[in-house]
C-alpha positions as CSV (number, residue, x, y, z in Angstrom):
1,M,9.5,-36.2,-27.2
2,I,5.9,-37.3,-27.3
3,W,5.5,-36.6,-23.6
4,K,6.9,-33.1,-24.0
5,Q,4.5,-32.4,-26.8
6,A,1.6,-33.7,-24.7
7,Y,2.7,-31.6,-21.8
8,S,2.9,-28.5,-23.9
9,F,-0.6,-29.2,-25.3
10,V,-2.1,-29.7,-21.9
11,K,-0.3,-26.6,-20.5
12,K,-1.6,-24.4,-23.3
13,G,-5.1,-25.8,-22.8
14,C,-5.0,-25.1,-19.1
15,C,-3.7,-21.5,-19.6
16,S,-6.4,-20.9,-22.2
17,L,-9.1,-22.3,-19.8
18,L,-7.8,-20.2,-16.9
19,S,-7.7,-17.1,-19.1
20,S,-11.3,-17.7,-20.2
21,L,-12.4,-18.3,-16.7
22,G,-10.7,-15.1,-15.5
23,D,-12.5,-13.1,-18.2
24,L,-15.8,-14.6,-17.2
25,L,-15.3,-13.8,-13.5
26,F,-13.5,-10.5,-14.1
27,P,-14.5,-9.3,-17.5
28,P,-12.0,-6.8,-19.0
29,V,-13.2,-3.2,-19.1
30,C,-12.4,-0.2,-21.2
31,L,-9.6,1.7,-19.5
32,V,-11.1,5.0,-20.5
33,C,-14.8,4.7,-19.8
34,G,-15.0,1.5,-17.8
35,R,-17.5,-0.3,-20.1
36,S,-17.1,-4.0,-20.4
37,L,-15.2,-5.0,-23.5
38,V,-16.6,-7.4,-26.1
39,R,-14.8,-9.8,-28.3
40,G,-12.3,-8.1,-30.6
41,E,-11.8,-5.1,-28.3
42,R,-8.6,-4.6,-26.4
43,Y,-8.0,-2.0,-23.7
44,L,-10.4,0.4,-25.4
45,C,-14.0,0.0,-26.4
46,T,-15.0,0.8,-30.0
47,A,-16.7,4.1,-28.9
48,C,-13.6,5.4,-27.1
49,V,-11.4,4.4,-30.1
50,A,-13.7,6.4,-32.3
51,D,-13.5,9.4,-30.0
52,F,-9.7,9.1,-29.4
53,P,-8.2,12.6,-29.1
54,F,-5.4,12.1,-31.7
55,S,-2.9,14.9,-32.0
56,D,-3.1,17.0,-35.1
57,E,-0.3,16.3,-37.5
58,T,0.6,20.0,-37.5
59,Y,2.2,19.4,-34.1
60,A,4.9,17.4,-35.9
61,T,6.6,20.7,-37.0
62,G,6.5,24.3,-35.9
63,T,5.1,23.8,-32.5
64,K,5.9,26.4,-29.9
65,V,7.0,23.7,-27.5
66,L,10.2,23.3,-29.6
67,E,11.1,26.9,-29.0
68,N,11.6,26.2,-25.3
69,F,14.7,24.1,-26.0
70,D,18.3,25.3,-26.4
71,E,19.1,26.2,-29.9
72,N,22.1,23.9,-30.1
73,C,20.0,20.8,-29.3
74,R,16.6,21.9,-30.4
75,P,14.5,19.0,-31.8
76,E,13.4,19.2,-35.4
77,S,9.9,17.8,-34.7
78,L,7.6,16.8,-31.9
79,Y,5.4,13.7,-32.4
80,S,2.6,12.9,-30.0
81,L,-0.2,10.4,-30.1
82,F,-2.9,12.3,-28.2
83,Y,-3.8,15.5,-26.3
84,Y,-3.5,15.2,-22.5
85,S,-5.7,17.0,-20.0
86,K,-6.4,16.3,-16.3
87,Y,-10.1,16.7,-17.2
88,S,-10.1,14.0,-19.9
89,R,-10.8,10.4,-19.2
90,Y,-8.0,9.4,-21.6
91,K,-5.5,10.4,-18.9
92,N,-6.4,7.0,-17.4
93,L,-4.2,5.4,-20.0
94,I,-1.1,7.2,-18.7
95,Y,-2.0,6.5,-15.1
96,T,-2.6,2.8,-15.8
97,I,0.8,2.4,-17.4
98,K,2.8,4.3,-14.7
99,Y,0.9,3.5,-11.5
100,H,-0.6,0.1,-12.2
101,S,2.4,-1.5,-13.9
102,H,0.6,-2.2,-17.1
103,K,3.6,-2.8,-19.3
104,Q,1.6,-4.4,-22.2
105,L,-0.5,-1.3,-22.4
106,G,2.7,0.8,-22.9
107,I,3.7,-1.4,-25.8
108,Y,0.2,-1.3,-27.3
109,L,0.0,2.5,-27.2
110,G,3.6,2.7,-28.5
111,R,2.4,0.8,-31.6
112,M,-0.4,3.3,-32.0
113,L,2.2,6.1,-31.8
114,G,4.4,4.3,-34.3
115,E,1.5,3.9,-36.7
116,H,0.5,7.6,-36.2
117,I,4.0,8.9,-37.2
118,A,5.0,6.3,-39.8
119,G,6.0,8.0,-42.9
120,I,6.8,11.3,-41.3
121,C,9.3,10.4,-38.6
122,R,12.8,10.6,-39.9
123,A,14.7,9.3,-36.8
124,D,16.8,6.2,-37.2
125,C,17.0,5.2,-33.5
126,I,15.0,5.6,-30.3
127,V,16.4,6.7,-26.9
128,P,13.8,6.3,-24.1
129,I,14.1,8.8,-21.3
130,P,15.7,6.7,-18.5
131,L,14.5,6.3,-14.9
132,H,16.9,6.2,-12.0
133,P,17.7,2.6,-11.2
134,K,16.1,2.9,-7.8
135,R,12.9,4.2,-9.2
136,E,12.9,1.6,-11.9
137,R,13.3,-1.2,-9.4
138,E,10.4,0.2,-7.4
139,R,8.1,0.5,-10.4
140,G,9.4,-2.7,-12.0
141,F,9.9,-1.2,-15.4
142,N,10.6,2.0,-17.3
143,Q,7.4,3.1,-19.0
144,S,9.3,5.0,-21.7
145,Y,11.1,1.9,-22.7
146,Q,7.8,-0.1,-23.0
147,I,6.5,2.6,-25.3
148,A,9.7,2.5,-27.3
149,L,9.2,-1.2,-27.8
150,G,5.9,-0.6,-29.5
151,V,7.2,2.3,-31.6
152,S,10.3,0.3,-32.6
153,E,8.1,-2.6,-33.7
154,V,6.2,-0.4,-36.2
155,L,9.0,1.8,-37.4
156,G,11.7,-0.8,-37.5
157,I,14.3,1.3,-35.9
158,E,16.6,0.3,-33.0
159,I,16.3,1.2,-29.3
160,L,19.4,2.6,-27.6
161,D,18.9,2.3,-23.9
162,D,22.6,2.3,-22.9
163,V,23.7,5.8,-24.0
164,V,22.1,8.1,-21.4
165,F,21.6,7.3,-17.8
166,R,19.8,9.0,-14.9
167,V,22.4,9.4,-12.2
168,H,20.4,11.4,-9.7
169,N,17.1,10.3,-8.3
170,N,15.3,13.6,-8.4
171,I,11.9,14.0,-6.8
172,S,8.7,14.0,-8.9
173,Q,8.0,17.0,-11.1
174,T,4.3,16.9,-10.3
175,G,2.9,20.1,-8.9
176,K,6.1,22.1,-9.4
177,S,6.4,25.5,-11.0
178,V,8.3,25.9,-14.3
179,S,11.3,27.3,-12.5
180,D,11.3,24.6,-9.9
181,R,11.0,22.0,-12.6
182,L,14.1,23.3,-14.3
183,K,16.1,23.3,-11.1
184,N,14.9,19.8,-10.2
185,V,16.3,18.2,-13.3
186,E,19.7,19.9,-13.5
187,N,22.6,17.5,-14.1
188,I,20.5,14.4,-13.5
189,F,21.7,12.6,-16.7
190,E,25.0,11.2,-17.9
191,L,26.2,10.3,-21.4
192,R,27.9,6.9,-22.0
193,N,28.8,4.9,-25.2
194,S,28.4,8.2,-27.1
195,Q,29.8,6.7,-30.3
196,K,26.5,4.9,-30.7
197,I,24.7,8.1,-31.5
198,R,27.3,9.9,-33.5
199,G,25.8,11.0,-36.8
200,R,22.3,9.6,-35.8
201,H,18.9,11.1,-35.8
202,I,17.4,10.3,-32.3
203,L,13.8,10.0,-31.4
204,L,13.9,10.9,-27.7
205,L,10.8,9.2,-26.2
206,D,8.8,9.9,-23.1
207,D,5.3,9.2,-21.9
208,V,4.0,12.8,-21.4
209,I,5.4,16.2,-22.3
210,T,4.4,19.2,-20.2
211,T,7.0,21.9,-19.8
212,G,9.7,19.7,-21.4
213,A,12.2,20.3,-18.5
214,T,13.3,16.7,-18.1
215,I,13.6,16.3,-21.9
216,A,15.6,19.5,-22.2
217,S,18.1,18.2,-19.5
218,C,18.4,14.9,-21.4
219,L,18.9,16.7,-24.8
220,R,21.7,18.8,-23.4
221,V,23.6,15.7,-22.4
222,L,23.0,13.8,-25.7
223,A,24.1,16.9,-27.6
224,Q,27.6,16.5,-26.1
225,E,28.2,14.0,-29.0
226,E,28.9,15.5,-32.4
227,D,26.6,15.5,-35.4
228,V,23.4,14.4,-33.7
229,K,19.9,15.4,-34.7
230,F,16.8,15.1,-32.5
231,S,13.1,14.6,-32.7
232,L,10.8,14.2,-29.7
233,G,8.1,11.5,-29.3
234,C,5.5,11.1,-26.5
235,L,2.2,9.4,-26.0
236,A,0.5,12.5,-24.7
237,Q,1.1,16.3,-24.9
238,T,-0.6,18.6,-22.4
239,V,-3.0,21.2,-23.7
């Protein structure tokens, strides 16, 4: 027992030393502006936090984006953390999660989203938009699920990641026209264990909402179950 405690103490000390040495040799930088972070800062420097392009709360209701969805499965609200533009340096946050496998950043921003919508979000469960198993294996994780972990931690509502599955590995939506986006996501999802969402208010969660084509396809499948309400959540909404 004593040896186990000693080993644990030494192990923690070595990990802390290696972490400190790593920070010394490769100091963490702000993921938005690239400036070196100081003690107490994480992922974002104080200046970039102060200038963070938070979404206006009015986007939670009445947004024109919601009018693009079928009436029988139209979400009640849209909640987003910040505005997304290819000209903004804050787009680096999304790129870092998706293309640099930064799972912890996904959770961190998910917590920010949860804090941003706490008190106004009426959903009682979260359904992250699923990836196709092949793409998830290639990426190593589902970014929407990582974001959901952070939101769930703040809002205290469960994640249901076993009710909708992506059964077709469609090609990326990037660069496609609106009509091509709609065709590209037809019949790519399948509903299972539908009794888990019966009578629930789902927060359907994705990383970025642009045209909403993928989300609309997923909503149509979830709406096959009776008495289900929907809200949408995302880290970023395009402007």
